[in-house]
Every structure is written in C-alpha cells, then in structure tokens.
C-alpha positions as CSV (number, residue, x, y, z in Angstrom):
1,M,-16.5,3.5,-5.8
2,T,-17.6,6.6,-7.6
3,Y,-20.4,6.9,-5.2
4,A,-17.9,6.6,-2.3
5,S,-15.7,9.2,-3.8
6,T,-18.5,11.8,-3.7
7,H,-20.1,10.6,-0.3
8,L,-17.3,9.9,2.0
9,P,-15.8,12.8,3.8
10,E,-12.5,14.2,3.0
11,Q,-11.3,13.8,6.5
12,N,-12.4,11.0,8.8
13,D,-11.5,9.3,12.2
14,K,-8.0,7.6,11.8
15,G,-8.2,4.2,10.0
16,R,-11.6,4.9,8.2
17,A,-12.0,5.4,4.5
18,T,-12.2,8.9,3.0
19,A,-13.0,10.4,-0.3
20,W,-9.3,10.6,-1.0
21,A,-8.9,6.8,-0.6
22,A,-11.9,6.1,-2.9
23,K,-10.4,8.5,-5.6
24,G,-7.0,6.8,-5.3
25,I,-8.6,3.3,-5.9
26,L,-10.8,4.7,-8.7
27,A,-7.6,6.0,-10.5
28,K,-6.0,2.5,-10.2
29,V,-9.2,1.0,-11.6
30,Y,-9.3,3.3,-14.6
31,L,-5.6,2.8,-15.3
32,A,-5.9,-0.9,-15.2
33,R,-9.2,-0.9,-17.4
34,S,-7.4,1.5,-20.0
35,G,-5.2,-1.4,-21.1
36,W,-7.4,-4.4,-20.4
37,G,-7.4,-6.4,-23.7
38,N,-7.0,-3.4,-26.0
39,N,-4.3,-5.0,-28.1
40,G,-1.5,-3.0,-26.7
41,V,-3.1,0.4,-26.8
42,R,-4.6,2.1,-23.7
43,N,-8.0,3.6,-23.9
44,E,-7.7,7.4,-23.6
45,E,-11.1,8.0,-21.9
46,D,-9.9,5.7,-19.1
47,L,-6.5,7.4,-19.0
48,T,-8.2,10.8,-18.6
49,L,-10.2,9.5,-15.7
50,A,-7.2,7.8,-14.1
51,R,-5.2,11.2,-14.4
52,Q,-8.2,13.1,-13.2
53,Y,-8.7,11.0,-10.0
54,A,-5.0,10.5,-9.2
55,G,-4.1,14.1,-9.8
56,D,-6.9,15.2,-7.5
57,V,-5.3,13.1,-4.8
58,C,-1.8,14.3,-5.5
59,E,-2.6,18.0,-5.9
60,N,-5.5,18.6,-3.4
61,S,-5.7,16.2,-0.6
62,G,-3.0,17.9,1.4
63,L,-1.5,14.6,2.1
64,D,2.2,13.9,1.8
65,L,4.7,11.1,1.9
66,M,6.3,10.0,5.2
67,T,9.7,11.5,5.3
68,N,11.5,8.3,6.1
69,Y,10.4,5.2,4.1
70,E,11.4,2.8,6.9
71,D,9.0,4.4,9.4
72,L,6.0,3.4,7.2
73,F,6.5,-0.1,8.7
74,K,6.6,0.7,12.4
75,Y,3.7,0.0,14.7
76,K,3.7,3.6,16.1
77,N,3.1,5.0,12.8
78,N,0.0,3.1,11.9
79,N,-2.6,5.3,10.2
80,N,0.3,7.8,9.1
81,Q,-0.2,10.7,6.7
82,E,0.6,8.5,3.8
83,S,-1.8,5.8,4.6
84,L,-5.0,6.3,2.6
85,L,-6.5,2.8,3.5
86,A,-5.2,-0.1,5.7
87,M,-6.5,-3.1,7.4
88,Q,-6.8,-2.4,11.0
89,W,-5.8,-5.4,13.1
90,V,-6.5,-5.8,16.8
91,P,-3.2,-5.8,18.6
92,L,-3.1,-9.1,20.7
93,G,-6.4,-9.8,19.3
94,D,-8.1,-13.2,18.8
95,W,-7.9,-15.2,15.8
96,Y,-9.3,-13.6,12.6
97,V,-8.9,-10.1,13.9
98,C,-5.1,-10.2,14.5
99,N,-2.2,-9.8,12.0
100,T,-0.7,-13.4,11.9
101,L,2.0,-12.6,9.3
102,L,4.8,-11.9,11.7
103,A,5.4,-15.5,12.1
104,D,5.5,-16.1,8.3
105,L,7.9,-13.1,7.8
106,A,10.4,-13.1,10.6
107,F,13.4,-15.5,10.0
108,S,14.4,-15.9,13.7
109,S,13.2,-15.2,17.1
110,E,16.3,-13.2,17.7
111,V,14.6,-10.2,15.9
112,T,11.3,-10.7,17.6
113,G,12.2,-10.7,21.3
114,G,12.1,-14.4,21.6
115,V,8.6,-14.7,20.0
116,N,8.2,-17.9,18.0
117,V,8.5,-17.3,14.3
118,W,9.5,-19.8,11.3
119,S,10.0,-17.9,8.1
120,S,12.5,-19.3,5.6
121,Y,11.6,-16.6,2.7
122,N,14.4,-14.7,1.2
123,G,14.5,-12.0,-1.4
124,T,15.2,-13.5,-4.8
125,I,18.4,-12.7,-6.9
126,D,16.1,-11.0,-9.4
127,M,14.5,-8.8,-6.8
128,L,17.6,-7.8,-5.0
129,Q,19.2,-6.7,-8.3
130,Q,16.3,-4.3,-8.9
131,Y,17.7,-1.8,-6.3
132,E,20.2,0.7,-7.3
133,V,23.3,0.7,-5.2
134,A,22.2,4.0,-3.4
135,D,18.8,2.7,-2.8
136,T,19.8,1.3,0.7
137,L,16.9,2.8,2.6
138,R,14.3,0.8,0.8
139,R,16.3,-2.2,0.5
140,N,17.1,-2.2,4.2
141,A,13.5,-1.6,5.1
142,T,12.5,-4.7,3.0
143,F,15.3,-7.2,3.4
144,F,18.0,-8.0,5.9
145,T,21.4,-8.0,4.2
146,K,24.6,-8.5,5.7
147,G,25.7,-5.6,8.1
148,S,22.2,-3.8,7.9
149,Y,21.5,-2.2,11.3
150,Y,18.2,-1.5,13.0
151,P,18.2,0.5,16.3
152,Y,14.6,-0.1,17.0
153,I,15.0,-4.0,17.0
154,C,16.6,-5.5,20.3
155,I,16.6,-1.9,21.7
156,S,17.8,-3.2,25.1
157,D,20.9,-4.6,23.4
158,G,21.6,-1.5,21.6
159,G,19.9,-2.5,18.3
160,Y,20.3,-5.3,15.9
161,T,22.7,-5.9,13.0
162,Y,22.2,-8.8,10.6
163,T,25.3,-10.9,10.1
164,G,24.1,-13.7,8.0
165,N,24.8,-14.3,4.3
166,A,21.2,-14.4,3.2
167,S,18.3,-11.9,2.5
168,P,15.5,-12.7,4.9
169,I,12.4,-10.6,4.9
170,K,12.6,-7.4,7.0
171,K,9.4,-5.5,6.0
172,G,6.6,-6.3,8.4
173,V,9.1,-7.3,11.2
174,V,8.5,-4.7,13.9
175,G,10.7,-6.3,16.6
176,G,9.6,-7.9,19.8
177,P,7.1,-6.9,22.6
178,D,9.7,-5.0,24.7
179,D,10.8,-2.9,21.7
180,D,8.7,0.1,20.7
181,N,5.5,-1.8,20.3
182,D,3.9,-1.3,23.8
183,G,4.1,-5.0,24.3
184,N,1.7,-5.8,21.4
185,V,3.7,-8.5,19.9
186,Q,3.3,-12.3,20.3
187,S,3.5,-15.5,18.1
188,M,1.3,-15.0,15.1
189,N,0.1,-11.7,16.3
190,S,1.5,-8.2,15.1
191,P,0.2,-4.8,15.9
192,L,1.2,-3.5,12.3
193,N,-1.5,-2.4,9.9
194,T,-1.6,-3.9,6.4
195,Y,-1.6,-1.2,3.7
196,I,-4.3,-1.3,1.1
197,L,-3.4,2.0,-0.5
198,R,-0.5,4.3,0.3
199,L,-0.1,7.8,-1.3
200,A,3.0,6.7,-3.0
201,D,0.8,4.3,-4.8
202,V,-1.3,7.1,-6.1
203,Y,1.8,9.1,-7.1
204,L,3.0,6.2,-9.3
205,T,-0.4,5.7,-10.7
206,Y,-0.6,9.2,-11.8
207,A,2.8,9.0,-13.3
208,E,1.8,5.9,-15.3
209,A,-1.4,7.5,-16.4
210,C,0.4,10.5,-17.6
211,L,2.8,8.3,-19.6
212,G,-0.2,6.7,-21.1
213,N,0.3,5.5,-24.7
214,N,3.7,7.4,-25.0
215,S,7.1,5.6,-25.0
216,T,8.6,8.3,-22.5
217,L,7.4,10.9,-20.1
218,S,9.9,13.8,-19.8
219,D,8.0,16.6,-18.2
220,G,4.9,17.5,-16.3
221,R,3.4,16.7,-12.8
222,G,3.5,12.9,-13.5
223,L,7.2,13.0,-13.6
224,Y,7.3,15.3,-10.7
225,F,5.4,12.9,-8.4
226,F,7.5,9.9,-9.7
227,N,10.5,11.7,-8.6
228,K,9.1,12.5,-5.2
229,I,9.2,8.8,-4.5
230,R,12.9,8.6,-5.5
231,Q,13.7,11.8,-3.5
232,R,12.3,10.1,-0.4
233,A,14.6,7.2,-1.1
234,K,17.5,9.6,-1.5
235,I,18.4,8.4,-4.9
236,N,18.8,10.3,-8.2
237,T,15.7,11.7,-9.9
238,K,15.1,11.0,-13.6
239,S,14.7,13.4,-16.4
240,S,12.5,11.0,-18.3
241,I,10.8,7.7,-17.7
242,T,9.3,4.8,-19.4
243,L,7.1,1.9,-18.5
244,D,10.1,-0.2,-17.6
245,D,11.0,2.6,-15.0
246,I,7.5,2.4,-13.6
247,I,7.5,-1.3,-13.3
248,R,10.9,-1.2,-11.6
249,E,9.9,1.5,-9.2
250,R,6.7,-0.1,-8.4
251,R,8.5,-3.6,-7.6
252,I,10.9,-1.8,-5.3
253,E,8.6,0.6,-3.4
254,F,5.8,-1.9,-2.8
255,C,7.9,-5.1,-2.3
256,M,6.4,-7.4,0.4
257,E,3.2,-5.3,0.4
258,Y,1.2,-7.9,-1.6
259,T,0.4,-5.8,-4.7
260,N,3.1,-7.0,-7.2
261,W,1.1,-10.0,-8.8
262,Y,-1.9,-7.5,-9.3
263,D,0.4,-5.0,-11.0
264,M,1.9,-7.7,-13.2
265,V,-1.6,-9.0,-14.3
266,T,-2.6,-5.5,-15.2
267,W,0.5,-4.9,-17.3
268,Y,0.0,-8.3,-18.9
269,R,-3.6,-7.4,-19.9
270,Y,-2.0,-4.4,-21.5
271,L,1.1,-5.7,-23.0
272,P,0.9,-9.6,-22.9
273,D,4.1,-10.5,-25.0
274,K,6.2,-8.0,-23.1
275,M,5.1,-9.3,-19.8
276,L,5.5,-12.9,-20.7
277,A,9.0,-12.3,-21.8
278,Y,9.4,-10.4,-18.5
279,F,8.2,-13.2,-16.3
280,N,10.4,-15.8,-18.0
281,N,13.7,-13.9,-17.8
282,Q,13.9,-13.6,-14.0
283,Q,16.2,-16.5,-13.2
284,R,13.1,-18.1,-11.5
285,G,14.0,-20.5,-8.9
286,Y,17.7,-19.8,-9.0
287,R,19.3,-19.4,-5.6
288,A,22.5,-17.9,-4.2
289,D,23.7,-19.7,-1.1
290,A,25.7,-16.7,0.0
291,I,25.0,-12.9,-0.5
292,I,27.8,-10.5,0.5
293,K,27.9,-6.8,0.4
294,D,31.0,-4.8,-0.3
295,A,32.1,-1.4,1.1
296,D,30.2,0.5,-1.5
297,G,27.0,-1.3,-0.8
298,N,26.9,-3.5,-3.7
299,L,25.5,-6.9,-3.3
300,H,27.4,-10.0,-4.7
301,F,25.8,-13.3,-5.3
302,G,27.5,-16.8,-5.2
303,K,28.5,-19.3,-2.6
304,Y,31.4,-20.1,-0.3
305,D,34.0,-22.7,-1.0
306,G,35.4,-23.0,2.6
307,S,36.5,-19.4,3.2
308,T,36.6,-18.4,-0.5
309,F,33.6,-16.5,-1.9
310,L,32.8,-17.7,-5.5
311,E,30.8,-15.1,-7.3
312,G,28.7,-15.5,-10.4
313,E,25.8,-17.2,-12.1
314,E,27.8,-20.4,-12.4
315,Y,27.7,-20.8,-8.6
316,Y,24.0,-20.3,-8.2
317,T,21.9,-23.3,-7.2
318,A,19.7,-24.0,-10.1
319,P,16.1,-25.1,-9.8
320,E,15.3,-28.9,-10.4
321,F,13.1,-27.8,-13.3
322,T,12.5,-24.8,-15.5
323,I,9.2,-23.0,-15.3
324,N,8.0,-21.4,-18.5
325,I,5.0,-19.2,-18.0
326,T,2.4,-19.0,-20.7
327,A,-0.9,-17.3,-21.3
328,N,-2.7,-20.3,-19.8
329,N,-0.9,-19.8,-16.5
330,I,-2.0,-16.2,-15.8
331,F,-5.5,-16.7,-14.5
332,L,-7.0,-19.7,-12.6
333,P,-10.1,-21.3,-14.2
334,Y,-13.3,-21.3,-12.4
335,P,-13.7,-24.4,-10.4
336,E,-15.3,-27.2,-12.4
337,S,-17.9,-27.7,-9.8
338,D,-19.1,-24.1,-10.1
339,V,-19.2,-24.1,-13.8
340,I,-21.4,-27.4,-13.8
341,Q,-23.8,-25.5,-11.6
342,N,-23.6,-22.4,-13.6
343,P,-22.5,-22.8,-17.1
344,L,-22.9,-19.0,-17.8
345,L,-19.6,-18.5,-15.9
346,N,-17.9,-19.4,-19.1
347,E,-19.7,-16.7,-20.9
348,P,-18.2,-13.2,-21.6
349,P,-19.3,-10.8,-18.8
350,V,-22.3,-8.5,-19.4
351,P,-23.2,-5.0,-18.0
352,Y,-25.3,-5.1,-14.9
353,T,-27.0,-2.3,-13.1
354,F,-26.3,-2.7,-9.5
355,N,-29.2,-0.6,-8.2
356,E,-31.9,-3.0,-9.4
C-alpha cells in the first residue's frame, strides 16, 4: 500500500484507484495497528503516520464531501467526488459482476418498481437510538421510518412515502428501473457501486488519530473534519469529542456500508474490556413490533394493543435466549483441516519480506 501511495496517480479515470485512495487506506491501517494488542495504549509512531496520511488526504487532495448525504446512494452519483474507492458493478451484468444486494436489502417490490425482492431486515432498536432527533437526513437515507418521503422512488406516482410501523433498510435501495436508474434495475441486480473508502471515512480516521491516547479532543484540524461530517448532516457541531463520540459517529455515518464490524474489532483490540461491555449492552435480539414517529421526529418503540400504542422496554419482544459475547467470540479459529495440514498457522506471525 505504501508503494501504491507513491506510484498511483493523484488523478485517474473514474472508478480507478488513486494515490489518495491508497493514503486513506494506509491511514486506516496505521490507526488500527496503533492499538492492536498494546494494553490500552496506542503506539505513537503509528498514530503519527495515521495523522500524516489522513491529513494529507483531508488537506491536499482537493476532494470534498457530497453536499447531500442521501445523494451518495443514488446510481447517477456513482464515482462521485467523495468516493475514493468503490466496487464497480456491471449494470444488468451477469452473475459475479453484478450487485446482487438489492434483493437482500429492499423490503418490498413497491419500492423497486415491481422488481422481485425479499428482505426482512430492519434497523435494531439500539441502532435507531444512535441518531439524534435532528439527524433525519442520515436516518432517512439509511432506514425507512413512518412518514419518510422519497421523491426519487416511484417517480411516476409522485414519489414514495413509507407508511409502515417498522424500520426496513433504505440504504442501497435505489428505486425501480423506471426511476432515475436508466432501466438498470432487475431482480438481484442493482447498478449502485459499493463503497470501499469514502472521504468521510478519512475525515473520521483523521479525527480519531488526532484524539490518539487523549481522553478528549477539543481543538485542531481533527475536530474540524469531524464536525464537517456533522455539518453535512445539518446537526450541531461539537466543541470537544471523545472516543465514544467517534464510535457513535462512525456507526451512523457508515451504517449499512459493511464496515461496522471491522471498526468494532479494531476498537476491541485497542480496548477489549470497554468493547466487550459495549457489545453486551445493546439489547441484542430485542424487537419492537411497532415504531412510531412523533411530530418532532422522535422515534418511539413498543407495540400496538388494538389501536393503543404501548411504549417502553416492557413491551419489546425479548429474544429466546441471551447472547453474551466473550473474548472467544471475536475471531473465528482457523479451520481444523487447515491447521492439521499446516500447524504453523497456530504460531505467532513473523515478519516477511514480500519482494523475495
């Protein structure tokens, strides 16, 4: 990746990697390594490199955030100014070169122009409670909630308003073939790129690297770029931030973009006790049979008894059994058949010179 950062061009054909993409990924690598098994202290040399690479992208790339968060997830904005690296799917392409996730994300063919879909996924109570009341732009771009309106879905009908009582997945649902998608939507086939690295990710990586081993960050460019994310979401900026703020911001900003578990593992290797407590205090497996939204935009969780809405944890549907995550659950072991063939897999890693 270091080689890529010095040999890739700063500008390239749309969809192709650049030096800025390599530097952004390097920043994430050094930030992750800084706390990897260091007994709760981040390595200062790695933090310096993370700040160096992330800061270079933030300050010198000439790139900027998309103005409207929701626009990041529209087909016509593939390879936009914020996209540093993304999977380039073939619209209406054959198996293995097409984006099949639409069928697994969209809850009903009513939001895909009749295209067959089958998702039953919803936002969890814990996830939906991460959003501040004013953070409707990011919430609506990620989950359907009662009353949310999308003018670019079902365009011929004047747009689409979700009227249900659940929280189905919105991010990745681009509408149907007759919406603003050039006809490039069919079952298990979406024209939407899959982000690998967005500029917003580098902004938050820079903020976390600037926080480093401190408990708070109350000035400097790291805080400035953290607040640029919030300004785009049209919510209040912060005068100081902690690691908890960064965890929450990353969960919201990148929800349904397939990065959350990697973030959580990175933080676990830095602060294992903190993250185990975090994992085990999420009401994991609890479900609200109904979610309603009041006039101020607050979400309320509970269930209906006839026409009466009953709110509160006592009305949640509890899981059949409680899951308690321990250190033994974080990483999958090597397959036994592989270890039998190569017992060295169980040994600690050793340095290797890759140009040999």
